[in-house]
C-alpha positions as CSV (number, residue, x, y, z in Angstrom):
1,M,0.2,-0.1,0.0
2,R,1.3,3.3,-0.9
3,K,2.1,5.6,2.0
4,P,1.6,9.1,1.9
5,S,5.1,11.5,1.8
6,E,6.3,12.1,5.4
7,S,7.4,15.6,3.9
8,Y,4.1,16.6,2.9
9,L,2.5,15.5,5.9
10,K,4.7,17.4,8.0
11,L,3.7,20.8,5.3
12,K,0.0,20.0,5.2
13,K,0.2,19.9,9.2
14,A,1.9,23.4,9.3
15,T,-0.6,24.5,6.8
16,D,-3.7,23.5,8.4
17,K,-2.4,25.2,11.7
18,I,-2.0,28.6,9.9
19,L,-5.4,28.3,7.8
20,S,-7.4,27.2,10.9
21,G,-5.7,30.0,12.8
22,A,-6.5,32.8,10.4
23,G,-10.0,31.2,9.9
24,L,-11.2,31.5,13.6
25,V,-10.0,35.2,13.5
26,V,-11.6,36.2,10.0
27,L,-14.8,34.1,10.9
28,S,-15.2,35.5,14.6
29,P,-18.5,37.8,13.8
30,V,-20.0,34.5,12.2
31,F,-19.1,32.6,14.9
32,A,-21.2,35.2,17.1
33,G,-24.1,35.3,14.8
34,I,-24.6,31.9,15.0
35,A,-24.2,31.6,18.5
36,I,-26.9,34.5,19.0
37,A,-29.3,32.8,16.6
38,I,-29.2,29.4,18.4
39,K,-29.6,31.3,21.9
40,L,-32.5,33.2,20.5
41,E,-34.1,29.9,19.4
42,D,-33.3,27.6,22.2
43,G,-33.1,30.4,25.6
44,I,-30.0,31.9,26.9
45,T,-29.2,28.4,28.9
46,A,-29.3,26.3,25.8
47,P,-25.5,25.1,24.9
48,V,-24.1,27.0,21.5
49,F,-21.8,23.9,21.0
50,F,-21.8,20.1,20.9
51,K,-19.1,18.0,21.9
52,Q,-18.5,14.3,21.0
53,K,-15.9,11.8,21.3
54,R,-14.4,10.9,17.7
55,V,-11.5,8.8,16.2
56,G,-8.5,10.5,15.0
57,I,-5.2,9.4,13.7
58,H,-4.0,5.9,14.5
59,K,-7.6,5.5,16.3
60,S,-6.6,7.8,19.2
61,H,-9.5,9.6,20.4
62,F,-10.5,13.2,20.6
63,M,-13.2,15.4,21.8
64,L,-14.8,17.0,18.4
65,Y,-16.7,20.3,18.5
66,K,-19.4,21.6,16.4
67,F,-22.4,24.1,16.3
68,R,-25.4,22.3,18.2
69,S,-28.0,21.4,15.4
70,M,-30.3,18.9,17.3
71,Q,-32.4,18.9,20.5
72,T,-30.2,18.3,24.1
73,D,-32.4,15.2,24.5
74,T,-31.0,13.6,21.0
75,P,-29.0,10.2,21.7
76,H,-25.3,11.4,22.5
77,D,-23.3,8.7,20.7
78,T,-25.8,7.3,18.5
79,P,-24.6,7.8,14.6
80,T,-27.3,10.1,12.7
81,H,-28.3,7.2,10.3
82,L,-29.1,4.9,13.1
83,L,-31.7,7.4,14.8
84,S,-35.1,6.4,13.6
85,D,-36.0,9.6,12.8
86,P,-33.2,12.1,12.9
87,E,-35.4,15.3,11.3
88,Q,-37.5,15.0,14.6
89,Y,-34.4,16.0,16.8
90,L,-33.2,18.9,14.8
91,T,-33.9,22.5,15.7
92,G,-34.7,25.2,13.1
93,T,-31.6,26.9,13.1
94,G,-29.6,23.3,13.3
95,R,-31.8,22.2,10.0
96,W,-30.2,25.7,8.2
97,L,-26.9,24.8,9.9
98,R,-26.6,21.6,8.8
99,K,-27.9,22.1,4.9
100,T,-25.2,24.8,4.7
101,S,-22.7,22.8,6.6
102,L,-22.0,25.6,9.1
103,D,-22.1,23.3,11.7
104,E,-18.8,22.4,11.1
105,L,-17.0,25.7,11.5
106,P,-16.0,24.8,15.1
107,Q,-14.1,21.8,14.1
108,L,-11.4,24.8,13.0
109,L,-10.4,24.7,16.8
110,N,-9.8,21.1,16.4
111,I,-7.5,21.7,13.4
112,F,-5.7,24.6,15.3
113,Q,-5.1,21.8,17.9
114,G,-3.6,19.1,15.7
115,D,-6.7,16.7,16.1
116,M,-7.7,16.9,12.8
117,A,-6.9,18.2,8.9
118,V,-8.6,20.4,6.5
119,V,-8.7,17.4,4.1
120,G,-8.8,14.0,5.3
121,P,-11.5,10.8,6.0
122,R,-14.2,12.4,8.3
123,P,-13.6,11.3,12.2
124,A,-15.7,8.3,12.9
125,L,-17.7,8.1,16.0
126,W,-15.9,6.2,18.8
127,N,-18.0,3.5,18.5
128,Q,-18.7,3.4,14.8
129,Y,-16.6,-0.1,14.5
130,D,-18.0,-0.9,11.3
131,L,-16.5,2.4,9.7
132,L,-13.2,1.8,11.4
133,E,-13.1,-1.5,10.3
134,E,-13.6,-1.0,6.7
135,R,-11.2,1.9,6.9
136,D,-8.4,-0.4,8.5
137,K,-8.4,-2.3,5.0
138,Y,-7.2,0.9,3.4
139,G,-4.9,2.8,5.9
140,A,-7.1,5.6,6.4
141,N,-7.3,5.4,10.0
142,D,-3.8,5.9,10.1
143,I,-3.7,9.7,9.1
144,R,-5.1,12.7,10.6
145,P,-9.0,12.9,10.2
146,G,-10.3,16.0,8.0
147,L,-12.8,18.9,8.1
148,T,-13.9,17.5,4.4
149,G,-12.4,14.8,2.4
150,W,-12.7,13.0,-0.6
151,A,-16.0,10.9,0.5
152,Q,-17.4,14.3,0.8
153,I,-17.3,15.3,-2.2
154,H,-18.4,12.0,-3.7
155,G,-22.0,11.6,-1.9
156,R,-21.4,12.2,1.8
157,D,-24.3,11.1,3.7
158,E,-25.6,9.0,0.6
159,L,-22.7,6.6,0.9
160,E,-22.8,3.3,2.5
161,I,-19.9,2.1,4.7
162,S,-18.2,0.0,2.6
163,E,-18.1,2.9,-0.4
164,K,-17.0,5.6,2.1
165,A,-14.2,3.7,3.3
166,R,-13.1,2.9,0.1
167,L,-12.9,6.6,-1.3
168,D,-11.1,7.1,2.2
169,G,-8.6,4.6,1.0
170,Y,-8.3,6.5,-2.5
171,Y,-7.5,9.7,-0.8
172,V,-4.6,8.0,1.4
173,R,-3.1,6.3,-1.8
174,H,-3.4,9.4,-3.7
175,L,-2.5,11.8,-0.8
176,N,-0.7,14.9,-1.9
177,M,-1.0,19.0,-2.7
178,F,-3.0,18.1,-6.0
179,M,-5.3,16.0,-4.3
180,D,-6.3,18.3,-1.0
181,M,-6.6,20.9,-3.9
182,R,-9.3,19.0,-5.5
183,C,-10.9,17.9,-2.5
184,I,-11.0,21.8,-1.3
185,L,-12.6,23.0,-4.7
186,G,-15.0,20.0,-4.5
187,T,-16.4,20.9,-1.2
188,I,-17.0,24.5,-2.0
189,R,-19.0,23.2,-4.9
190,S,-20.9,20.7,-2.8
191,V,-21.5,22.9,-0.1
192,L,-23.2,25.6,-2.6
193,K,-25.0,23.1,-4.2
194,S,-25.8,21.1,-0.6
195,E,-24.9,17.8,-2.2
196,G,-25.3,14.7,-0.5
197,V,-26.4,16.0,2.8
198,V,-29.3,13.4,3.7
199,E,-30.5,13.3,7.4
200,G,-29.9,9.8,8.4
201,G,-28.7,9.1,4.8
202,T,-25.8,6.4,5.0
203,G,-26.4,4.3,2.1
204,A,-29.2,6.9,0.8
205,R,-27.8,6.4,-3.0
206,R,-28.4,2.5,-2.8
207,M,-32.0,3.5,-1.8
208,Q,-31.9,6.0,-4.5
209,N,-30.2,3.3,-7.1
210,C,-33.3,0.9,-5.9
211,N,-35.7,3.3,-7.4
212,K,-33.5,3.1,-10.9
213,K,-33.8,0.4,-13.6
214,K,-30.5,-1.1,-14.1
215,L,-28.2,-0.6,-17.0
216,L,-25.3,-3.1,-17.3
217,I,-22.2,-2.0,-19.7
218,A,-20.1,-4.9,-20.9
219,T,-17.0,-4.0,-22.3
220,N,-13.1,-5.6,-22.8
221,H,-11.0,-2.3,-21.7
222,S,-11.5,-0.4,-18.6
223,Y,-8.9,2.0,-19.5
224,M,-10.7,3.0,-22.9
225,L,-13.8,3.1,-21.3
226,Y,-13.1,5.7,-18.8
227,R,-11.0,7.5,-21.3
228,F,-13.7,7.9,-24.0
229,R,-16.9,7.3,-22.3
230,K,-17.0,8.4,-19.0
231,E,-19.2,11.6,-20.0
232,L,-21.7,9.3,-21.4
233,I,-21.4,7.0,-18.1
234,Q,-22.2,10.3,-16.0
235,R,-25.2,10.7,-18.4
236,L,-26.6,7.4,-17.8
237,M,-26.2,7.6,-14.5
238,E,-29.0,10.2,-14.0
239,D,-31.5,7.7,-15.4
240,Y,-30.1,4.5,-14.7
241,E,-28.2,2.3,-11.7
242,V,-24.8,1.6,-14.2
243,V,-23.1,-1.5,-13.2
244,I,-19.8,-1.9,-15.6
245,S,-18.4,-5.6,-16.7
246,T,-15.0,-5.0,-17.5
247,P,-11.3,-6.3,-17.1
248,F,-9.5,-4.0,-15.0
249,V,-6.3,-3.0,-16.9
250,G,-6.8,0.9,-15.8
251,H,-9.0,3.6,-14.4
252,E,-11.2,0.9,-12.3
253,E,-11.0,3.2,-9.4
254,D,-11.8,6.1,-11.1
255,L,-15.0,4.5,-12.8
256,R,-16.1,3.3,-9.0
257,N,-15.5,7.2,-8.2
258,L,-17.9,8.2,-10.8
259,G,-20.4,6.2,-8.5
260,V,-20.7,2.7,-10.5
261,R,-20.1,-0.7,-9.7
262,C,-17.5,-2.5,-11.2
263,I,-17.3,-6.3,-11.8
264,E,-13.9,-7.6,-12.9
265,T,-14.7,-9.5,-15.6
266,D,-11.5,-11.8,-17.6
267,V,-12.1,-11.1,-21.6
268,E,-9.2,-12.3,-23.4
269,R,-8.9,-9.6,-26.2
270,R,-6.6,-10.9,-29.1
271,S,-7.1,-14.2,-30.2
272,I,-10.1,-16.7,-30.1
273,N,-9.8,-19.5,-27.8
274,P,-12.7,-21.9,-27.5
275,F,-11.9,-22.9,-23.8
276,T,-11.5,-19.2,-22.7
277,D,-14.6,-18.2,-24.9
278,L,-16.8,-20.7,-23.5
279,K,-15.8,-19.7,-20.1
280,L,-16.5,-15.6,-20.7
281,L,-19.8,-16.8,-21.8
282,H,-20.7,-18.8,-18.9
283,T,-19.3,-15.9,-16.7
284,Y,-21.7,-13.4,-18.6
285,K,-24.4,-15.5,-18.2
286,T,-23.6,-15.7,-14.3
287,I,-23.4,-12.0,-14.0
288,L,-26.6,-11.5,-16.1
289,K,-28.5,-13.7,-14.0
290,K,-27.2,-12.3,-10.3
291,E,-27.6,-8.5,-12.1
292,K,-30.8,-9.1,-13.7
293,P,-30.2,-5.7,-15.9
294,D,-33.1,-4.0,-17.1
295,L,-31.2,-3.2,-20.4
296,V,-27.4,-4.0,-21.6
297,I,-25.0,-1.8,-23.6
298,T,-22.1,-3.8,-24.9
299,Y,-18.9,-2.4,-26.4
300,S,-16.0,-4.4,-28.6
301,I,-16.4,-7.7,-30.0
302,K,-16.4,-10.2,-27.5
303,P,-18.8,-8.6,-25.5
304,N,-20.9,-7.8,-28.4
305,I,-21.2,-11.4,-29.7
306,Y,-21.4,-13.1,-26.1
307,A,-23.1,-10.9,-24.1
308,G,-25.3,-10.1,-27.0
309,Y,-26.4,-13.7,-27.4
310,L,-27.0,-14.2,-23.9
311,C,-29.4,-11.1,-23.9
312,G,-31.3,-12.1,-27.1
313,K,-31.7,-15.8,-25.0
314,M,-32.8,-14.2,-21.6
315,K,-35.0,-11.2,-23.6
316,I,-32.7,-8.5,-21.9
317,P,-33.2,-5.6,-24.1
318,F,-29.4,-4.7,-25.5
319,W,-27.6,-2.1,-27.8
320,A,-24.2,-3.2,-29.1
321,N,-20.8,-0.7,-30.3
322,V,-18.8,-1.7,-33.2
323,Q,-16.1,0.3,-32.7
324,G,-14.1,-0.8,-35.7
325,L,-13.6,-4.2,-37.5
326,G,-10.1,-4.9,-36.7
327,T,-8.4,-7.7,-38.3
328,A,-10.8,-10.3,-38.0
329,F,-12.4,-9.0,-41.1
330,Q,-9.7,-9.0,-43.0
331,K,-8.6,-12.6,-42.8
332,P,-10.8,-15.1,-44.9
333,V,-11.5,-17.9,-42.7
334,L,-11.8,-16.0,-39.5
335,S,-14.0,-12.9,-40.9
336,D,-16.5,-15.9,-42.1
337,M,-16.6,-17.4,-38.7
338,V,-17.2,-14.0,-36.9
339,T,-19.8,-12.7,-39.5
340,V,-21.7,-16.3,-38.4
341,M,-21.1,-15.1,-34.8
342,Y,-22.0,-11.7,-35.2
343,W,-25.1,-12.7,-37.2
344,T,-26.4,-15.5,-34.5
345,A,-25.6,-12.6,-31.5
346,L,-27.3,-9.8,-33.0
347,R,-30.7,-11.4,-34.3
348,K,-32.6,-9.7,-31.0
349,V,-30.3,-6.5,-30.9
350,E,-32.2,-3.2,-30.5
351,K,-29.6,-1.1,-32.2
352,V,-26.2,-1.2,-33.0
353,I,-24.1,1.9,-33.1
354,F,-21.0,2.6,-35.6
355,E,-18.5,4.8,-35.4
356,N,-18.0,5.1,-39.7
357,Q,-20.4,4.6,-42.0
358,A,-18.2,2.0,-43.8
359,N,-18.4,-0.4,-40.9
360,A,-22.2,-0.1,-41.3
361,Q,-22.4,-0.5,-44.8
362,E,-20.0,-3.9,-44.1
363,F,-22.2,-5.6,-41.8
364,K,-25.2,-4.7,-44.2
365,K,-23.1,-6.1,-46.9
366,R,-22.5,-9.4,-45.3
367,R,-26.4,-9.6,-43.9
368,I,-25.3,-9.8,-40.6
369,L,-28.0,-6.5,-39.7
370,S,-31.0,-5.2,-41.2
371,E,-30.6,-1.3,-42.5
372,E,-33.0,-0.2,-39.8
373,K,-31.0,-1.2,-36.9
374,E,-28.0,0.6,-37.7
375,V,-27.0,3.8,-36.0
376,V,-23.9,5.5,-37.1
377,L,-22.3,8.4,-34.5
378,H,-19.3,10.3,-34.5
379,G,-17.5,7.8,-32.5
380,A,-17.2,9.0,-28.9
381,G,-17.1,12.5,-29.6
382,I,-14.5,14.8,-28.1
383,N,-14.6,16.8,-25.0
384,L,-13.8,20.1,-26.2
385,E,-13.1,21.6,-22.7
386,E,-10.5,19.0,-21.8
387,Y,-9.0,19.2,-25.4
388,R,-8.6,22.9,-25.7
389,Y,-7.0,24.7,-28.6
390,H,-3.4,25.1,-28.1
391,F,-1.7,28.5,-29.6
392,Y,0.7,27.2,-32.5
393,P,4.3,26.6,-31.3
394,N,7.5,28.1,-32.3
395,N,9.2,25.1,-32.9
396,E,13.0,25.6,-34.7
397,K,12.1,22.3,-36.4
398,I,9.0,20.7,-37.6
399,H,7.6,18.5,-35.0
400,F,5.9,15.5,-35.8
401,L,3.9,13.2,-33.4
402,Y,2.8,10.1,-33.6
403,L,0.9,8.6,-30.5
404,G,-0.7,5.1,-29.9
405,R,0.8,1.5,-29.7
406,I,3.8,1.2,-32.1
407,M,2.6,-1.6,-33.9
408,K,2.6,-3.1,-37.4
409,E,-1.0,-2.1,-37.8
410,K,-0.8,1.7,-37.0
411,G,1.8,2.0,-39.9
412,M,5.1,1.9,-38.4
413,D,6.8,0.7,-41.5
414,E,5.2,3.2,-43.4
415,L,6.0,6.1,-40.9
416,F,9.6,4.9,-40.3
417,G,10.3,4.6,-44.1
418,A,8.9,8.3,-44.6
419,I,10.8,9.4,-42.2
420,E,14.2,8.1,-43.1
421,R,13.6,9.2,-46.9
422,L,12.7,13.0,-45.5
423,R,16.1,12.6,-43.7
424,K,17.9,12.0,-46.9
425,D,16.3,15.0,-48.4
426,G,17.7,17.1,-45.7
427,C,14.3,18.2,-44.3
428,E,14.6,19.9,-40.6
429,F,12.2,17.4,-38.3
430,V,11.7,15.5,-35.4
431,L,9.4,12.8,-34.7
432,D,8.1,12.3,-31.2
433,L,7.1,9.0,-30.4
434,V,4.1,8.5,-27.7
435,G,3.2,5.2,-26.6
436,F,4.1,1.4,-25.9
437,F,6.2,-0.2,-28.8
438,E,5.8,-4.1,-29.8
439,E,9.1,-6.1,-29.3
440,E,9.8,-6.2,-32.8
441,Y,10.0,-2.3,-32.9
442,K,12.5,-1.9,-30.1
443,K,15.9,-2.2,-32.2
444,K,14.3,0.3,-34.9
445,V,13.3,2.8,-32.2
446,E,16.6,2.9,-30.2
447,H,18.2,3.4,-33.6
448,L,16.3,6.2,-34.7
449,Q,16.9,7.5,-31.1
450,K,20.3,7.5,-31.6
451,E,20.6,8.9,-35.1
452,G,18.5,12.1,-33.3
453,I,15.5,11.6,-35.7
454,V,13.0,10.3,-33.1
455,R,12.5,11.1,-29.5
456,F,10.6,8.3,-27.8
457,Y,8.5,8.9,-24.2
458,G,7.1,5.7,-23.9
459,F,3.2,5.8,-22.6
460,Q,1.9,8.6,-21.3
461,E,-1.2,9.2,-19.1
462,D,-1.9,13.1,-20.5
463,P,-1.2,13.6,-23.8
464,R,-2.0,17.1,-24.3
465,P,1.6,18.5,-23.6
466,F,2.7,16.3,-26.9
467,Y,-0.3,17.9,-28.6
468,A,0.7,21.5,-27.6
469,Q,4.1,21.0,-28.7
470,A,3.7,19.2,-32.0
471,D,3.3,21.0,-35.5
472,C,1.6,17.9,-37.0
473,V,0.2,14.6,-35.9
474,V,0.6,11.8,-38.0
475,L,-1.4,8.5,-38.0
476,P,-1.0,6.1,-40.9
477,S,-3.4,3.3,-39.5
478,Y,-4.4,0.3,-41.7
479,H,-7.8,0.2,-39.9
480,E,-9.5,2.0,-37.2
481,G,-13.5,2.4,-35.7
482,M,-12.9,6.4,-34.7
483,S,-9.6,7.4,-34.3
484,N,-9.8,9.3,-30.7
485,V,-5.9,10.4,-31.5
486,L,-6.8,12.2,-34.8
487,L,-10.1,14.3,-32.7
488,E,-7.6,14.8,-29.8
489,A,-5.2,16.3,-32.1
490,A,-7.8,18.3,-34.2
491,A,-9.2,19.5,-31.2
492,S,-6.0,20.9,-29.9
493,G,-5.6,22.7,-33.1
494,R,-3.0,20.7,-34.7
495,A,-2.8,19.5,-38.5
496,I,-3.3,15.7,-39.1
497,I,-1.5,13.3,-41.5
498,T,-3.4,9.9,-42.0
499,T,-4.7,7.3,-44.2
500,D,-7.3,7.6,-46.4
501,I,-9.3,4.6,-44.4
502,P,-12.7,4.5,-42.3
503,G,-12.4,6.0,-39.1
504,C,-9.3,8.3,-40.2
505,R,-11.0,10.0,-43.1
506,E,-14.1,11.2,-41.2
507,A,-11.5,13.4,-39.0
508,V,-10.2,15.1,-41.8
509,D,-11.0,17.7,-44.5
510,N,-8.5,16.7,-46.9
511,G,-6.3,19.6,-47.9
512,K,-8.0,22.1,-44.9
513,S,-7.7,20.6,-41.9
514,G,-5.0,17.8,-42.8
515,M,-3.9,15.4,-45.3
516,L,-4.8,11.7,-46.4
517,C,-2.7,9.3,-47.8
518,R,-2.9,5.8,-49.0
519,V,-2.9,3.5,-46.6
520,K,0.4,0.9,-46.9
521,S,2.0,3.4,-48.8
522,A,5.5,4.5,-47.5
523,D,5.6,7.2,-50.7
524,S,2.2,8.3,-50.5
525,L,2.8,9.1,-46.6
526,Y,6.4,10.8,-47.7
527,K,5.1,13.0,-49.9
528,A,2.1,14.3,-47.5
529,M,4.7,15.0,-44.6
530,K,7.1,16.6,-47.3
531,R,4.3,18.8,-48.6
532,F,3.7,19.7,-45.0
533,T,7.4,20.7,-44.3
534,E,7.2,23.2,-47.2
535,L,4.3,24.8,-45.8
536,S,4.6,28.7,-44.1
537,R,4.1,28.6,-40.6
538,D,0.8,30.6,-41.3
539,K,-0.6,27.8,-43.4
540,R,0.3,25.1,-40.9
541,E,-1.6,27.3,-38.2
542,A,-4.5,27.9,-40.5
543,I,-4.7,23.9,-40.9
544,G,-5.1,23.5,-37.2
545,K,-7.6,25.7,-36.7
546,A,-9.9,24.4,-39.7
547,G,-9.3,21.2,-37.6
548,R,-10.3,22.6,-34.1
549,E,-13.4,24.0,-36.1
550,K,-14.4,20.7,-37.5
551,M,-14.4,19.2,-34.1
552,E,-16.4,21.8,-32.8
553,K,-19.1,21.6,-35.5
554,E,-19.4,17.7,-36.1
555,F,-17.3,16.0,-33.1
556,D,-18.4,17.9,-29.7
557,K,-18.8,15.0,-26.8
558,N,-21.8,16.6,-25.2
559,Q,-23.9,16.3,-28.7
560,V,-22.7,12.6,-29.3
561,V,-23.5,11.8,-26.0
562,E,-26.9,13.0,-26.3
563,E,-27.2,11.5,-29.2
564,T,-26.5,8.3,-28.1
565,V,-28.7,8.4,-24.9
566,K,-31.6,9.5,-27.3
567,V,-30.8,6.0,-29.5
568,I,-30.9,4.0,-26.4
569,T,-33.8,5.7,-24.7
570,G,-35.8,6.7,-27.5
571,N,-35.9,3.2,-29.3
572,R,-36.8,1.0,-26.7
573,S,-38.7,-2.5,-27.3
574,K,-42.4,-2.9,-26.6
575,Q,-41.0,-4.9,-23.6
576,E,-38.8,-2.3,-22.6
577,R,-41.1,1.0,-22.5
578,G,-43.8,-1.2,-20.7
579,R,-41.1,-1.9,-17.7
580,L,-39.9,1.9,-17.6
């Protein structure tokens, strides 16, 4: 388990003391006003403050201070969620104090004394053994409790004990200055909106979800789902309790932090093995029987086929997403087999969502799907707030950028062939490579690095700085569903050079926001890159701006999300409409 930095913990404690001391001085008029309000309602002898034994660092005990919000005869050491009717104990002033969270202000004194921090897990009651036990699993009892925390901005009173402890553990693992700032900013927003304040509400989110229909999402990659579909998931959560079946390959914790429940599911992505595939079929059957979803959304080939087939057999409405055809449709024997499997699985599908028209036409040509069940959307769209326009750089050399897996099917042979020809021509450029490389390209990449032609950065969680410093993004891929790299590049205001294939050509207005070249042609790619190096800086910048305009007009994430939701909620079967 990752432990927080000792140096940061010391800095955090010192900062907390300064902030709390300043807060006590500055807010003293507010303290006086609240005290007067409590006295006016309950009488001059009524206590202003409420004291309660709470659990501090390493499960030590301290007295926590609050403005009294409940009547004096309220059971003292009973957690609010265990009271039969918490509302009956609230005073008029107390109800307002709790709604605005002003009842917590006296804890500035606890922070000043060193018992608490500004940010940390909320201090448990001395007898909340269930919460303390859960927190022990995550090391959340070994740091100072806080006035606010990660759990407070992700549900607060609505959370179940186990979920609250898990979020506290997430905070401990990621404890740093950035995390604390996120909690503080999130708290300001939550207080202003009165989010998560539910009297007696531990587990209230579960009760809310009980009143919603259940939606199961089956996919083969947690990382990709979160990266490109988190906005859709958040939108669907407004109407459904969302459960996700996925292999855990990254961002599963972030998915949980959205408020969804994740089921780890082993999916072999890169091969067809009868034994592992039968196991997957059985796994999906078990999940569907246990979860009893009202509808299912599937992503990628195996969830589409195996989960889709079972949904048809079990009469569960489902929507499939084809994110590209990949190599499965390029190999004669395999393509015939996959065609039959898809035809069998999609017989009862509500709609199939494609990311480009060519893929939809291929399904129609193979008679897998009737035309009325096809929907073509602009991929996952692009978040224009996350991927903002970057001013064009002033690089001494042209910076080409390739971002993605360094593998044959992404056109790496053609790309390396093109840049070697550019070098022989005496072109001033550098190629930035960002991503994992297949073993077969290791020596090639190392050689090009030594020659000063290539700069290799490996995988990067945040690609935006690389788009910002690039002049042009190059993707000579053999096949794509809809290239998210190209959407991100164009949204960042960068020119694009890519292959004239479905999933790439849709992202480019050829000659205006980028250039298209022939697939599997190093010569065609070389000519496009050479033309780009000959353009003036103003022309290169204009191409990038045209790409940004195209993204704003056609690929806005908000628009794509709403179109997707409309497909799901506006095209239900009669059976589904009867349920909702």
